[in-house]
N, C-alpha and C positions, 0 to 999 in steps of 0.2 A: 439581612433583615430578620427580625425576630418573627417567630411563628405567631399568627394572630391568636388572641385570647378568645375563647368561645363567648358568645353573647350572654349565656347564662351565668358565666363566671363574672363578667363585667357587671351585670345587673346586681348580682349578690354583693360583690365587693365594693360597689359604689355607695353602699350604705355608710353613713357617718359613724356607725357603730358596728363592732364585730366582736365575737367571742373567739379568742385565740386559745387553742388547745394543743399543747406539746406533749405527746405520749412517749415516755421513755421506757427503758427496760424494767425498771423497778418503780419509778415515781413518775407521775404526770403532773404538769402544771397548767393551769388555765386562768384566764382573766378577761375582763370586759374592757374594750377600748371604746371611748367616746371621743371621736376625732383622734387627736394624737395622744390623748391622756389615757393611761391605764388606771381605771378607777378603782379596781380591786383585783386581787389574784389569790389563788389558793393552790395547795399541793395535795395530791391524793395518791394512794397506792394504785399502780396501773391495773392490778388485778380487780380493783373495785369498780367495775363498769357501772353498777347502779349508782354508786356515790358520785362518780364523775358526771353521769347523766343528770342526776339531781342538782349538782352544783351548776351545770350549764343552764338548766331550766331556771334556777334561781337568778342567775345573771341575766338571762333573757327577760325575766319578769321585771328586772330593774332598769332595762333599757328605756331611754327617754322617748316620749311620744308613742306613736303607733308602730314604730320601726320594729321589725322582727329580725334581729341581727343574725347573720349566718355564723355557723361554727366553722372556723378555718383550722384544719388539722394538719399537723406535722407528726411524723411517727418514725420510730426505729423498730417498732414491734407490730408488724402487719396483722398477725393473728389476734392480738389483743385489741387492735384498732377496729377490726371487723365487728367484734362483739360490742365495743363502745359505740360504734356508728349505728348498729342495730338498735341499741337502747335510745340513742338520740333521735333516730327516726320515729320510734314508737312514741316519743315525747313531742313529736311535731316540729322538731328543729331541723333546719336546713344545714347540710354538711358539705363542705368542700375539702378535698384532700390534695395536698401537694403530691406531685408525682403522677397521680391518676387524673385529676381534673385540671391541673395547672402546673407549670414548671416553677422552680425557684430561680428568680432572676438575679443570679449572682455570677459575675464573670469569674473564671477560674483558669488555672494553668495546669490542670491535672492531665495525665495521659488517658488513653482510651478506656482502659480498665477502671481507672480511678473515677472517671466521669460517670461510669455506670454504677459504681458501688459506693460512692461517698455517701455518708449518712446525711439525712435531711437536717438532723440536729446540728451537725458541724457547719453546714452551709448557712443555716438560719442564725446560729450564734455569731458566725463571722459577719453576716450581713448586719445584724443588730449592733455588733460592736463597732463596725466601721461607721454606721450611721450615727452612732452615739458620740464617738470621739473624732470622726472626720479626719483621720490620719492613719498611717501605718500602725498596726497593732498585733500583738500576740494575744490569741484568744484561748483561754484555759477553761475547760469544762471538767469539773471534778465530780464524777458520778459513778455509776456502775463501772465504767471505764474512764480513764483520764485522757482527754485529747488536748493537745497543745498545737494550735494552728497559727498560721501567719497570713495576714492580709496586708498587701503592700499599699503604698500611698495613693495608688490609682483605684483602690478598692477591689483588687484582684485577689481571689483566694488562691494562695500558692500551694496549699497542702500543709502537712505537718506530721505529727506523731500520735500514736495511740498506745496507751499502756494500761495495765490493770488498775482498777480502782481499789479503794481501801478494803472493802469487804471481800473482793475477789482475791486479793493478796493474802488476807488472813485465812480464807477458806483453803487456798492452795497449801499454805504452810501446815494446816491441820491435816488435809487429805493426803499429802505426799510425804508425811513423816509419821513415825511411830509414836512419838511422845508429845509433840506440840499440841496444845489444846485449841479448841474453837473458842474465841473470845470476842467480846464486843469492843468496838473501837472507841477510844477517847483520846483527845489530843493530849500528848504528854506535857508535863510541866517543863517549860524551857529552862527553868533554873536547876533542874535535876539533870546532870550531865550523862548519867549512865542508867540503863535499865537494871534495877536491882533484883528483879525476879523475871521469870519467863514471860508472863503476859506484858510486863512493862517493856521488856526487851523487844518483843514483837511489835508493840505499838510504836516504839521509837524507830524501829527498822522500817516499818511501813511509812511513817511520817517522813523519814529521811529520804526514802525512795521517791516519794511524790514531790517533796520540796526540791530535792536535788535535781530531779529530771526536769522540772519546770525551769529552774535556774539555768541548767545546762542548755536546754533547748532555746531559751530566750537569748542566751549569749550566742548560740549558733546562728539564730535568725538575724541577730544584730550584725554579725560578721557579714552575712549575705547582703543586708540592707545598707551597711556602712553607717549605721546610726542605731541608737537604742530605741526600739519601738515601745509604745505604751502597752502595758499589760492589763488586760481586762479578764476578770475571772467570774465564773458562774458555776452552777451545779450544786446539788444537795450537800456535798462535802467540801465546798469551797473554803469553809472556815479553817481548814488545815493549813491554808496559805497565809492567814492573817498575820501571824507572828513573823513571817519571813521578811516582810518589808519591801518586796519587789513588785507587788501588785498595786497599781494606782487606782483601779476601779473594780469594786465588787458589785455585780449586777445580777441579783437573783432571777429576775424576769427577762434575762437577755434573749432567750429564744422566743418568748412572746413578742418582745420588741421587734425581733427579726421577722416574725410572721406579719406584723402590722406593716413594716416597711416593704416586705415582699409584695403585699397586696397593693400598696401605693405605687411601687415600681411597675407592676403589671398594668395598672390603669394608665400610667404615664406612657408606657409602650403603646397601648391601644389608642391613646389620644393622638400619637404622632402621625 
């Protein structure tokens, strides 16, 4: 039997409207849900606590009727989140945080350590993907890190893989070598087969690492599942996969969608 959800959580999340806020390592995304519809969303630097708070206040002002929607928060950066929550409180907004105030209602097959340490972003993206496609799926999040996870046909999060993201790989190349420069990333022209200079070669290498790892892991998961699952991608750098042709769905707001479905599932549990 699931643990009961506190009455305060039920009262807040029974609102037909909510502001979903997904706080990442580098970027944070937020949006206003009116019922099942995401009316608008935006992206902000995680370090910009004032900007995030102001954006949430602006969304609250757009809420329909007299409803004061709660801000439902997922995070992989607790320290940054504490500051953002303080700003939201000063602005008079009500805040709920996954992990502290309520669990993420996602079945999983992780081991004991995995269950304690799995990122909220991974679980919520997996939940959002499964609720979107309603079938087994590979969930790819291309951000500061790249995660490639698998959800089976019963909606169980099986786990997956974590790899460095674009900027992390470029930073390591610069920091761990004597001659390689720090460069900005840009998707290589697929019609150009070879990197003709050092920055171009670095960009091509990073692109190949991410595209290749996603393809390898998708095939690995398909072997386990004995069928080829649908691939859903999200994250600030998900565009790196567009030319690869293996991703069926690109969903920028996937984690926000997961937050909304998590709230719905929690209420369903409480109602049973």
